[in-house]
C-alpha positions as CSV (number, residue, x, y, z in Angstrom):
1,X,56.4,-51.5,-34.6
2,X,58.5,-51.4,-37.7
3,X,60.6,-54.4,-38.7
4,X,63.9,-54.2,-40.7
5,X,65.9,-56.7,-42.5
6,X,69.6,-56.6,-41.7
7,X,72.4,-58.7,-43.2
8,X,75.0,-58.9,-40.4
9,X,78.1,-61.0,-40.7
10,X,76.5,-62.9,-43.6
11,X,73.3,-63.8,-41.8
12,X,69.9,-62.2,-42.4
13,X,68.0,-60.9,-39.3
14,X,64.5,-59.5,-39.1
15,X,64.7,-56.9,-36.3
16,X,61.7,-55.1,-34.8
17,X,62.3,-51.8,-33.1
18,X,60.0,-49.2,-31.6
19,X,61.7,-46.4,-33.5
20,X,63.2,-46.3,-37.0
21,X,65.9,-43.9,-35.8
22,X,67.3,-46.4,-33.3
23,X,71.0,-46.4,-33.8
24,X,72.5,-49.5,-35.4
25,X,74.8,-49.8,-32.4
26,X,72.0,-50.6,-30.1
27,X,70.3,-53.1,-32.5
28,X,73.6,-54.9,-32.9
29,X,74.3,-55.0,-29.1
30,X,70.8,-55.3,-27.6
31,X,68.8,-57.2,-30.3
32,X,71.5,-59.4,-31.9
33,X,73.8,-59.9,-28.9
34,X,76.9,-58.7,-30.9
35,X,78.6,-56.9,-28.0
36,X,82.0,-56.6,-29.7
37,X,80.9,-53.2,-31.1
38,X,81.4,-50.8,-28.3
39,X,79.5,-47.7,-27.1
40,X,82.0,-44.9,-26.6
41,X,81.0,-41.3,-27.0
42,X,77.6,-41.6,-28.9
43,X,78.4,-38.6,-31.1
44,X,80.5,-40.2,-33.8
45,X,83.9,-39.0,-32.6
46,X,85.7,-41.8,-30.8
47,X,85.1,-44.6,-33.3
48,X,84.7,-47.4,-30.7
49,X,81.4,-48.3,-32.5
50,X,82.9,-48.6,-36.0
51,X,81.5,-51.4,-38.2
52,X,81.7,-52.0,-41.9
53,X,78.6,-51.1,-43.9
54,X,78.9,-52.3,-47.5
55,X,82.6,-52.7,-46.9
56,X,83.3,-49.2,-45.6
57,X,83.7,-48.0,-42.0
58,X,80.7,-46.4,-40.4
59,X,80.1,-45.2,-36.9
60,X,77.2,-47.4,-35.8
61,X,76.1,-44.8,-33.2
62,X,75.2,-42.4,-36.0
63,X,73.5,-44.7,-38.5
64,X,69.9,-45.7,-37.9
65,X,68.5,-49.2,-38.3
66,X,66.4,-47.8,-41.1
67,X,69.5,-46.6,-43.0
68,X,71.3,-49.8,-42.4
69,X,68.4,-52.0,-43.6
70,X,69.2,-53.7,-46.9
71,X,73.0,-53.0,-46.6
72,X,75.7,-55.5,-45.7
73,X,77.0,-55.1,-42.2
74,X,80.2,-56.6,-40.7
75,X,81.1,-56.4,-37.1
76,X,84.3,-57.4,-35.3
77,X,82.9,-60.8,-34.5
78,X,83.3,-61.7,-38.2
79,X,86.9,-60.6,-38.7
80,X,88.3,-64.1,-38.1
81,X,86.4,-65.3,-41.2
82,X,87.6,-62.4,-43.4
83,X,91.0,-62.5,-45.2
84,X,91.8,-58.9,-44.5
85,X,90.4,-59.2,-41.0
86,X,92.7,-62.1,-40.3
87,X,95.7,-60.1,-41.5
88,X,94.7,-57.1,-39.3
89,X,94.1,-59.3,-36.2
90,X,97.5,-61.0,-36.7
91,X,99.2,-57.7,-37.0
92,X,97.5,-56.5,-33.8
93,X,98.7,-59.6,-31.9
94,X,102.2,-59.4,-33.3
95,X,102.6,-55.8,-32.2
96,X,100.8,-56.3,-28.9
97,X,98.4,-53.4,-29.8
98,X,95.7,-53.6,-27.2
99,X,96.1,-52.3,-23.7
100,X,92.6,-52.0,-22.2
101,X,91.2,-53.1,-25.6
102,X,88.0,-51.1,-25.4
103,X,88.6,-49.1,-28.6
104,X,90.3,-51.9,-30.5
105,X,87.2,-53.4,-32.2
106,X,86.5,-50.0,-33.8
107,X,90.2,-49.6,-34.7
108,X,90.3,-53.0,-36.4
109,X,87.1,-52.4,-38.3
110,X,88.4,-49.0,-39.5
111,X,91.6,-50.6,-40.6
112,X,89.9,-53.5,-42.4
113,X,87.6,-51.0,-44.1
114,X,90.7,-49.1,-45.4
115,X,92.2,-52.4,-46.6
116,X,89.1,-53.2,-48.4
117,X,89.3,-49.8,-50.2
118,X,92.8,-50.9,-51.4
119,X,94.8,-48.9,-48.9
120,X,98.0,-50.1,-47.2
121,X,100.4,-49.2,-44.4
122,X,100.9,-45.5,-43.9
123,X,97.9,-44.7,-46.0
124,X,95.7,-46.5,-43.5
125,X,97.4,-44.9,-40.5
126,X,96.7,-41.4,-42.0
127,X,93.0,-42.2,-42.4
128,X,92.2,-43.4,-38.9
129,X,90.4,-41.0,-36.7
130,X,89.5,-43.4,-33.9
131,X,90.5,-42.5,-30.4
132,X,92.5,-44.7,-28.0
133,X,92.4,-43.4,-24.4
134,X,95.3,-45.7,-23.5
135,X,97.4,-44.1,-26.2
136,X,98.6,-47.2,-28.0
137,X,98.9,-45.2,-31.2
138,X,102.6,-46.2,-31.8
139,X,101.8,-49.9,-31.6
140,X,98.7,-49.4,-33.8
141,X,100.9,-47.5,-36.4
142,X,103.5,-50.3,-36.3
143,X,100.9,-52.9,-36.8
144,X,99.3,-51.0,-39.7
145,X,102.7,-50.5,-41.4
146,X,102.8,-54.3,-41.9
147,X,99.5,-54.4,-43.8
C-alpha cells in the first residue's frame, strides 16, 4: 500500500492508504483523527470539508491524499494558533454565527484563506460559496465585515 507524507497543522504524518485517490477528507478524519473537517455533500459544493492547502481554501472531499502529499495543510483544529484564525474565531463568537455549527469549520477555513490572500470584509463575503443549511448568512456577513 502506498504511503504519503502529509504536513498537517505543522506536524508531519506518514499515512498509508489502500488507494492514492483516497480523498484528503477521509485521511484527515479516519487516519489522523481530525474530525473538525466535516463531510457534507462529497461533491465539492457545500464547503463543509474546506481546509487550507498551502494557505488557500480547498474542498478536502475533492483532493486526493496523493495530491495533498508534500503540501502544507491546515484544518480547523489549528485556527486557535493562527493569528488570522484567532481573529475569525473571535468575530464568529462576537456575532454568534453558529446555529447548528456543522458548516462552520468550512466557513471559517474559507474565511481565513481569503484573509491570508489579503482580502478583507465585503471582499471575503463575496468570495464565499459555502452552504449553511441553517441560514446564518447575515451573521456570517456581519462577522466577516469586521475582518
